[in-house]
C-alpha positions as CSV (number, residue, x, y, z in Angstrom):
1,M,45.0,53.1,-71.5
2,A,44.3,52.3,-67.8
3,G,44.0,55.4,-65.6
4,L,43.8,57.8,-68.5
5,N,41.8,60.9,-67.6
6,P,40.1,62.1,-70.8
7,V,39.5,65.6,-69.6
8,L,43.2,66.2,-68.6
9,F,44.4,64.4,-71.8
10,T,42.2,66.7,-73.9
11,E,43.6,69.8,-72.2
12,R,47.1,68.6,-72.8
13,V,46.4,68.0,-76.5
14,L,44.9,71.5,-76.9
15,Q,47.8,73.2,-75.1
16,D,50.3,71.3,-77.3
17,F,48.4,72.5,-80.4
18,L,48.4,76.1,-79.2
19,R,52.2,76.0,-78.4
20,Y,52.8,74.6,-81.9
21,Q,51.0,77.6,-83.3
22,V,53.1,80.0,-81.2
23,T,56.4,78.4,-82.1
24,T,55.6,77.9,-85.8
25,H,54.4,81.5,-86.4
26,R,56.8,83.2,-84.0
27,F,57.3,87.0,-84.2
28,A,60.7,88.6,-84.1
29,D,59.3,91.5,-82.1
30,P,58.9,90.5,-78.4
31,D,55.9,92.8,-78.0
32,L,54.0,91.2,-80.9
33,Q,54.9,87.8,-79.6
34,R,53.5,88.5,-76.2
35,Q,50.3,89.8,-77.8
36,L,50.1,86.5,-79.8
37,E,50.4,84.4,-76.7
38,A,47.8,86.4,-74.9
39,L,45.4,86.2,-77.8
40,L,45.8,82.5,-78.1
41,N,45.3,82.2,-74.3
42,L,47.8,79.5,-73.7
43,A,46.9,79.3,-70.0
44,H,43.3,78.6,-70.7
45,A,43.1,76.5,-73.8
46,R,39.4,76.1,-73.8
47,Q,39.0,79.9,-74.1
48,S,41.3,80.2,-77.1
49,P,39.7,81.7,-80.3
50,L,41.3,78.8,-82.3
51,I,39.4,76.1,-80.4
52,K,35.7,75.4,-80.2
53,G,33.7,72.7,-78.5
54,P,33.6,70.1,-77.2
55,Y,30.5,68.9,-79.0
56,V,28.4,65.9,-78.1
57,S,26.7,63.9,-80.9
58,L,24.1,61.3,-80.2
59,A,23.4,58.6,-82.7
60,R,20.1,56.8,-82.4
61,A,19.8,53.2,-83.3
62,F,18.6,52.4,-86.8
63,R,14.9,51.6,-87.0
64,P,14.5,47.8,-87.0
65,G,12.8,46.0,-89.8
66,P,11.1,42.6,-90.2
67,P,12.9,39.2,-90.1
68,M,14.5,38.2,-93.4
69,S,12.2,35.1,-93.5
70,E,9.2,37.4,-93.9
71,L,10.5,38.9,-97.1
72,V,11.3,35.4,-98.3
73,D,7.8,34.2,-97.6
74,E,6.4,37.2,-99.5
75,G,8.5,36.4,-102.5
76,V,10.5,39.6,-102.2
77,L,13.8,37.6,-101.6
78,H,14.9,34.2,-102.9
79,P,14.6,31.3,-100.4
80,H,18.4,30.8,-100.6
81,I,19.2,34.3,-99.4
82,P,19.1,33.5,-95.6
83,N,21.8,30.9,-96.3
84,L,24.1,33.5,-97.7
85,F,23.5,36.4,-95.3
86,T,23.8,35.8,-91.6
87,M,21.6,38.6,-90.3
88,P,18.3,37.2,-89.0
89,S,16.4,40.5,-89.5
90,L,16.8,43.7,-91.5
91,Y,16.8,47.4,-90.7
92,G,13.8,49.4,-91.8
93,H,15.7,51.1,-94.6
94,Q,17.0,47.8,-95.9
95,E,13.5,46.4,-96.1
96,R,12.3,49.4,-98.0
97,A,15.3,49.2,-100.4
98,C,14.7,45.5,-101.1
99,R,11.0,46.1,-101.8
100,A,11.6,49.1,-104.0
101,T,14.4,47.5,-106.0
102,S,12.6,44.2,-106.4
103,A,9.6,46.2,-107.7
104,G,11.8,47.8,-110.4
105,K,11.9,51.3,-108.8
106,S,14.9,53.6,-108.8
107,T,16.3,53.6,-105.3
108,I,18.7,55.8,-103.4
109,I,20.0,54.6,-100.0
110,S,21.4,57.3,-97.8
111,T,22.1,56.3,-94.2
112,G,24.8,56.4,-91.6
113,T,28.0,54.4,-91.2
114,G,27.4,50.8,-90.3
115,S,23.8,50.8,-91.4
116,G,24.2,48.1,-94.0
117,K,24.0,50.1,-97.2
118,T,25.8,47.5,-99.2
119,E,23.4,44.8,-98.1
120,S,20.5,47.1,-99.1
121,F,21.5,46.6,-102.8
122,L,23.2,43.3,-102.6
123,L,20.2,41.5,-101.2
124,P,17.8,42.2,-104.2
125,I,20.7,41.9,-106.7
126,I,21.7,38.4,-105.6
127,S,18.1,37.4,-105.1
128,R,17.3,38.2,-108.7
129,C,20.5,36.4,-109.9
130,L,19.4,33.3,-108.0
131,Q,16.0,33.5,-109.6
132,L,17.6,33.7,-113.1
133,R,19.8,30.7,-112.2
134,D,16.7,28.7,-111.2
135,E,15.0,29.7,-114.5
136,G,18.0,28.6,-116.6
137,A,18.3,32.1,-118.1
138,S,20.9,32.6,-120.8
139,P,24.3,34.0,-119.7
140,G,24.7,37.8,-119.6
141,I,25.3,40.8,-117.4
142,R,22.2,41.8,-115.4
143,T,23.9,44.0,-112.8
144,V,26.7,46.5,-113.1
145,I,28.1,47.8,-109.8
146,L,30.2,51.0,-110.3
147,Y,32.8,52.2,-107.8
148,P,34.7,55.5,-108.0
149,M,38.0,53.9,-107.0
150,N,39.4,50.5,-107.8
151,A,40.2,49.9,-104.2
152,L,36.5,49.9,-103.3
153,A,35.7,47.6,-106.2
154,E,38.4,45.2,-105.2
155,D,37.2,45.2,-101.6
156,Q,33.7,44.3,-102.8
157,L,35.2,41.5,-105.0
158,A,36.8,39.9,-101.9
159,R,33.4,39.8,-100.3
160,L,31.7,38.4,-103.4
161,R,34.2,35.6,-103.7
162,E,33.1,34.0,-100.4
163,L,29.5,35.1,-100.7
164,L,28.9,33.6,-104.1
165,C,31.0,30.5,-104.1
166,G,28.8,27.6,-104.7
167,T,25.8,29.6,-105.8
168,G,26.4,29.2,-109.5
169,I,26.2,33.0,-110.0
170,P,29.1,34.1,-112.2
171,F,30.7,37.5,-111.4
172,A,33.8,39.4,-112.5
173,L,35.9,42.5,-111.8
174,Y,36.8,44.6,-114.9
175,I,39.3,47.3,-114.2
176,G,42.6,48.3,-115.9
177,K,44.6,45.6,-114.3
178,T,42.2,42.7,-115.1
179,P,44.4,40.1,-116.9
180,E,43.8,39.7,-120.6
181,R,44.3,35.9,-120.8
182,R,43.5,33.0,-118.5
183,A,47.2,32.1,-118.6
184,D,48.1,35.5,-117.1
185,V,45.9,35.0,-114.0
186,R,47.8,34.6,-110.7
187,G,46.2,32.9,-107.7
188,V,44.5,29.6,-106.8
189,R,41.4,28.5,-108.7
190,L,38.9,26.3,-106.9
191,P,37.5,23.4,-108.9
192,P,33.9,23.4,-110.2
193,G,31.3,22.4,-107.6
194,S,33.2,24.0,-104.7
195,S,31.0,25.2,-101.9
196,R,31.2,28.2,-99.6
197,A,32.6,25.9,-96.9
198,D,35.3,24.7,-99.3
199,Y,36.2,28.4,-100.0
200,R,36.5,29.2,-96.3
201,A,38.6,26.1,-95.5
202,H,41.0,26.8,-98.4
203,A,41.2,30.5,-97.4
204,D,42.1,29.5,-93.8
205,R,44.9,27.2,-95.0
206,M,46.3,29.9,-97.2
207,R,46.3,32.4,-94.2
208,T,48.0,29.8,-92.1
209,N,50.6,29.2,-94.7
210,R,50.9,33.0,-95.3
211,E,50.1,32.7,-99.0
212,S,49.3,36.2,-100.4
213,V,47.7,35.2,-103.7
214,A,44.0,35.5,-104.5
215,L,41.6,32.6,-104.1
216,H,39.2,32.4,-107.0
217,P,35.9,30.5,-106.7
218,P,34.6,28.7,-109.9
219,E,32.0,31.4,-110.3
220,E,34.6,34.2,-110.8
221,R,35.5,35.2,-114.3
222,V,39.1,36.2,-113.7
223,S,40.3,37.3,-117.2
224,R,39.0,39.4,-120.0
225,E,39.2,36.4,-122.2
226,E,36.7,34.6,-120.0
227,L,34.5,37.7,-119.9
228,R,34.2,37.7,-123.7
229,T,33.7,34.0,-124.1
230,P,30.1,33.2,-125.1
231,G,28.4,31.3,-122.4
232,L,30.8,32.5,-119.7
233,Q,29.6,36.1,-119.3
234,P,29.3,37.2,-115.7
235,R,25.9,37.9,-114.2
236,I,27.4,40.6,-111.9
237,L,30.1,43.0,-113.1
238,L,32.2,45.2,-110.8
239,T,33.9,48.1,-112.6
240,N,34.4,51.8,-112.7
241,A,33.0,54.5,-115.0
242,K,36.0,54.7,-117.3
243,M,36.1,51.0,-117.9
244,L,32.3,50.8,-118.4
245,E,32.7,53.4,-121.1
246,L,35.3,51.2,-122.8
247,L,33.0,48.2,-122.6
248,L,30.2,50.1,-124.2
249,T,32.3,51.5,-127.1
250,R,35.0,48.9,-127.9
251,A,34.3,46.4,-130.7
252,T,36.0,43.6,-128.8
253,D,33.5,43.9,-126.0
254,V,30.3,44.2,-128.0
255,E,29.2,40.6,-127.2
256,L,29.8,41.2,-123.5
């Protein structure tokens, strides 16, 4: 807002908050009410016992890491990775996570918002899946990504659809509402051989036409029927803990 004075605006917000407290918890006794107003210090909001601060927090930049090409040259990441991820270089914690994960070490990533935590585990995961593709490895799940809420899993699914289209890496989302049969699947299915550019172009047309259905790349296994079909098992599985337990204990999912 043009001309907004942040100091005066803050004072106004604080005084409105204190007035709310006074009116909400009003005493019938006038003397007690006067004591309450004096205690809350309505005239000087900053000195009220209900309010502390302001506080200033300084966030330093994340430590930079090497160019992504350096990890490719060292064999830590697959040569196709730079074509999928647009960032030319990594943060330091992303580099360490990639090296540790690629070396088979258990890894915990704990950094601030916007630090690329998702890339820290997606980079080595997709790199390994590309390697398995090149080696002609037999189908089967090699990565299970667990989320505590379906909304988070679905958000990651939307990203993987564009990211993995054209890579030949099969993936799937397995939650309670995953359709049982192929015939039950809603949305648009791209034909085999579709590229990432094809996905983006089709997605743009759908947005222009205001189509609200999902766009499925050929790599996505969109039904439980596909998940259980020999030879079609996903390489990457998104799910939650409850559904993972069912997968591990239910006879119909043993092959998966």
